[in-house]
N, CA, C and O of each residue as an XYZ file, in Angstrom:
276
protein
N      97.792     92.025    112.839
C      96.535     91.350    112.572
C      96.549     89.941    113.150
O      95.727     89.629    114.011
N      97.447     89.096    112.707
C      97.568     87.772    113.285
C      99.024     87.366    113.274
O      99.798     87.819    112.430
N      99.393     86.514    114.209
C     100.775     86.080    114.326
C     101.085     85.105    113.209
O     100.418     84.077    113.088
N     102.073     85.399    112.396
C     102.364     84.603    111.216
C     103.572     83.701    111.384
O     103.995     83.074    110.412
N     104.137     83.611    112.559
C     105.301     82.757    112.722
C     105.127     81.852    113.925
O     104.458     82.197    114.899
N     105.738     80.701    113.835
C     105.707     79.741    114.916
C     107.131     79.262    115.158
O     107.744     78.694    114.254
N     107.671     79.475    116.344
C     109.042     79.024    116.581
C     109.105     77.524    116.791
O     108.252     76.954    117.471
N     110.092     76.891    116.221
C     110.378     75.488    116.476
C     111.487     75.483    117.511
O     112.648     75.733    117.186
N     111.138     75.204    118.742
C     112.084     75.348    119.833
C     113.215     74.326    119.773
O     114.281     74.554    120.345
N     112.998     73.204    119.090
C     114.055     72.193    118.992
C     115.144     72.594    118.016
O     116.320     72.330    118.267
N     114.784     73.221    116.916
C     115.773     73.573    115.893
C     116.057     75.066    115.852
O     116.933     75.516    115.114
N     115.312     75.837    116.650
C     115.447     77.295    116.691
C     115.188     77.932    115.324
O     115.744     78.984    115.008
N     114.345     77.291    114.520
C     113.921     77.853    113.242
C     112.540     78.441    113.419
O     111.793     78.040    114.312
N     112.208     79.373    112.586
C     110.884     79.975    112.614
C     110.141     79.524    111.365
O     110.647     79.659    110.251
N     108.940     78.990    111.554
C     108.117     78.503    110.452
C     106.894     79.394    110.318
O     106.305     79.815    111.313
N     106.523     79.672    109.089
C     105.308     80.449    108.852
C     104.095     79.595    109.166
O     104.053     78.409    108.837
N     103.122     80.198    109.797
C     101.874     79.506    110.066
C     100.880     79.830    108.956
O     100.299     78.920    108.363
N     100.680     81.096    108.673
C      99.754     81.516    107.630
C     100.536     81.815    106.359
O     101.593     82.444    106.396
N      99.998     81.353    105.238
C     100.647     81.610    103.957
C      99.597     81.759    102.868
O      98.436     81.386    103.038
N     100.033     82.309    101.759
C      99.124     82.528    100.634
C      98.672     81.193    100.049
O      99.292     80.156    100.286
N      97.602     81.232     99.293
C      97.081     80.025     98.638
C      98.123     79.436     97.690
O      98.350     78.227     97.740
N      98.773     80.233     96.819
C      99.779     79.635     95.937
C     100.940     78.972     96.690
O     101.433     77.919     96.286
N     101.365     79.599     97.781
C     102.462     79.023     98.560
C     102.029     77.721     99.234
O     102.785     76.749     99.237
N     100.828     77.691     99.801
C     100.312     76.470    100.431
C     100.143     75.355     99.395
O     100.405     74.188     99.688
N      99.707     75.711     98.190
C      99.550     74.719     97.126
C     100.907     74.143     96.719
O     101.052     72.933     96.545
N     101.879     75.011     96.573
C     103.215     74.561     96.163
C     103.812     73.612     97.204
O     104.383     72.581     96.849
N     103.682     73.956     98.481
C     104.270     73.132     99.542
C     103.524     71.819     99.752
O     104.141     70.800    100.063
N     102.209     71.833     99.587
C     101.402     70.648     99.886
C     101.206     69.723     98.688
O     100.924     68.536     98.857
N     101.355     70.259     97.488
C     101.067     69.458     96.299
C      99.596     69.459     95.926
O      99.195     68.795     94.970
N      98.789     70.199     96.674
C      97.366     70.326     96.368
C      97.179     71.463     95.374
O      98.047     72.327     95.247
N      96.061     71.470     94.675
C      95.805     72.553     93.724
C      95.353     73.818     94.458
O      94.771     73.755     95.540
N      95.633     74.947     93.850
C      95.151     76.218     94.402
C      93.634     76.216     94.487
O      93.057     76.721     95.450
N      92.994     75.647     93.480
C      91.525     75.598     93.454
C      90.995     74.820     94.656
O      90.051     75.265     95.309
N      91.590     73.661     94.957
C      91.154     72.850     96.101
C      91.291     73.630     97.404
O      90.380     73.632     98.233
N      92.429     74.288     97.580
C      92.676     75.029     98.819
C      91.741     76.221     98.937
O      91.164     76.452    100.000
N      91.584     76.982     97.857
C      90.709     78.149     97.888
C      89.257     77.733     98.131
O      88.549     78.377     98.906
N      88.815     76.674     97.481
C      87.437     76.188     97.679
C      87.225     75.723     99.112
O      86.185     75.996     99.711
N      88.212     75.019     99.665
C      88.111     74.561    101.044
C      88.059     75.713    102.029
O      87.338     75.662    103.026
N      88.833     76.755    101.740
C      88.804     77.937    102.609
C      87.450     78.630    102.509
O      86.898     79.059    103.522
N      86.913     78.742    101.302
C      85.614     79.410    101.124
C      84.496     78.694    101.866
O      83.622     79.340    102.444
N      84.517     77.347    101.856
C      83.423     76.631    102.510
C      83.722     76.296    103.974
O      82.915     75.643    104.636
N      84.877     76.741    104.482
C      85.178     76.595    105.902
C      85.921     75.324    106.283
O      86.196     75.113    107.464
N      86.252     74.472    105.321
C      86.968     73.240    105.637
C      88.445     73.470    105.926
O      89.054     72.713    106.681
N      89.018     74.498    105.339
C      90.432     74.797    105.526
C      90.550     76.052    106.385
O      89.998     77.097    106.041
N      91.268     75.948    107.502
C      91.411     77.104    108.396
C      92.204     78.220    107.725
O      93.226     77.981    107.081
N      91.713     79.437    107.891
C      92.335     80.561    107.194
C      91.986     81.876    107.882
O      91.126     81.926    108.761
N      92.659     82.922    107.470
C      92.345     84.304    107.822
C      92.195     85.045    106.498
O      92.750     84.633    105.480
N      91.458     86.114    106.522
C      91.300     86.927    105.318
C      91.963     88.280    105.546
O      91.929     88.837    106.644
N      92.559     88.784    104.490
C      93.068     90.149    104.476
C      92.552     90.756    103.186
O      93.047     90.452    102.101
N      91.564     91.608    103.313
C      90.891     92.108    102.111
C      90.136     90.951    101.482
O      89.296     90.320    102.122
N      90.443     90.681    100.222
C      89.787     89.553     99.552
C      90.740     88.375     99.357
O      90.465     87.489     98.547
N      91.855     88.354    100.089
C      92.840     87.287     99.955
C      92.775     86.338    101.141
O      92.616     86.750    102.290
N      92.903     85.055    100.827
C      92.943     84.022    101.848
C      94.387     83.799    102.286
O      95.294     83.752    101.455
N      94.591     83.665    103.584
C      95.875     83.254    104.132
C      95.616     81.980    104.916
O      94.888     81.977    105.909
N      96.218     80.911    104.458
C      95.929     79.569    104.934
C      96.772     79.235    106.162
O      97.972     79.507    106.195
N      96.135     78.643    107.168
C      96.856     78.125    108.332
C      97.395     76.758    107.899
O      96.715     75.738    108.014
N      98.627     76.765    107.401
C      99.205     75.573    106.782
C      99.330     74.388    107.747
O      98.900     73.290    107.393
N      99.896     74.557    108.944
C     100.003     73.388    109.830
C      98.647     72.767    110.176
O      98.512     71.544    110.217
N      97.652     73.608    110.424
C      96.319     73.095    110.753
C      95.692     72.397    109.545
O      95.045     71.361    109.696
N      95.879     72.956    108.351
C      95.355     72.325    107.139
C      95.969     70.933    106.970
O      95.260     69.972    106.670
N      97.276     70.826    107.162
C      97.940     69.539    106.989
C      97.517     68.542    108.066
O      97.399     67.349    107.786
N      97.287     69.010    109.287
C      96.785     68.120    110.345
C      95.415     67.580    109.987
O      95.149     66.389    110.150
N      94.545     68.450    109.500
C      93.199     68.000    109.114
C      93.244     67.032    107.954
O      92.479     66.068    107.923
N      94.127     67.270    106.999
C      94.266     66.338    105.885
C      94.762     64.978    106.372
O      94.258     63.938    105.948
N      95.746     64.993    107.261
C      96.302     63.747    107.788
C      95.257     62.966    108.596
O      95.230     61.735    108.581
N      94.403     63.710    109.298
C      93.359     63.077    110.100
C      92.116     62.768    109.257
O      91.135     62.220    109.761
N      92.169     63.123    107.974
C      91.061     62.887    107.047
C      89.782     63.578    107.505
O      88.694     63.012    107.403
N      89.916     64.811    108.013
C      88.768     65.572    108.491
C      88.205     66.504    107.428
O      87.306     67.292    107.723
N      88.696     66.437    106.236
C      88.213     67.358    105.193
C      87.551     66.580    104.085
O      87.078     67.170    103.114
């Protein structure tokens, strides 16, 4: 469906790009409600699988850092 990993060529580690709302909330310190609401209204980049949101974590954090949300 979509590529869920991003290689870090400097450290040879693989980082997840898309993750569940609870996982994105835990890593970012944001509430699940904030992330889910942002995904629903289009502010947070995501993919859907059925009725579940999968958050593009790096893009979400870039937008937060740039204050675009």
